[in-house]
N, C-alpha and C positions, 0 to 999 in steps of 0.2 A: 034679402038674403040667403033666400034656396039657390040660389043663380052665384050671387057670392061664394057660399064654398064649398061649389059645384065649381068655380075658375081657383082659387085656392089648392085642391085637390084634383092632381093630373090625374095621374094610376097610381096603380102599385107598382113597386119594384121586388122582382121575381130574377133572385140570384138564388145559389146554395149557398151563400152565408148568409144569406136574408132567411132564406130557409132554416135555416141550422140558429138561426140568433129566432126565430120566428115557437121551434119550436125548446130549446135550453131554454130563453130568457125572455118568452112574449112575446116580443117586437115586434114592428110591421113595421116596412119602407116604402116610404113614399114621392113618385117626383109630385112639386107642388113646384105654386105660381112661385117666380126669383124676386117678388116682392115680396111674398109673404111674411110674415118673422114670425115663430113659436107663442107667441098668441094664439094669434090669427089661424096658425095651425090648432094648436090646437080645440078652439071652439068646435077650427070646419069637422076636425075627427071623431072628437062627440059628439054635438049635434047630429054626423051623419048617420053614424053607426053603432046610435045609443046608448057609449060604455067610457069610460072615466081612467082619464092618458092621467099616465104619475109621473114621466120625462118624456123633453123632447130635445133633440138633438139633429143639426143641421148642418152639411158639405152642401158643399158650390164644386162643380164639376164642369166637365165643359159642358155637359151637353144640355147642364141646367141643376136647380135642386134641388140635393134630396134630403127627405123628412123622419130621421126614424126616432117612432112611435115606440118607448112603449108603457104597458097598458099594468093597469091597479092587477093585483092576484085574485078578485073577485067575476075579472072577464076572462076570458081564454082569447089570445091570438091567434089560432089554427081558428076561433066558429070566428072570428071578425072578417080573419084573412075569407074565408070561404065567401064570403057577405062582399068581397073587396073584391073576387077574381078572382084569386094567389089561387087556387085548384082547379 
């Protein structure tokens, strides 16, 4: 299972907008495998970063699939982002 969740989340997606969402709306963005669905992404994020996900939205762009993950109020996106390599 450890290899599966590492194949779902490829890396953090960092832009000005994603940094603003991290600070204001408690959201993180990840580039994920094209075959992953929302449930797979939720499970992978929760297991990898030991946090609770409130909502997952997905957008497909030319370069791949980007998942926006909103964390519950109990967890800070900035703390999780530092573990994910955003900073």
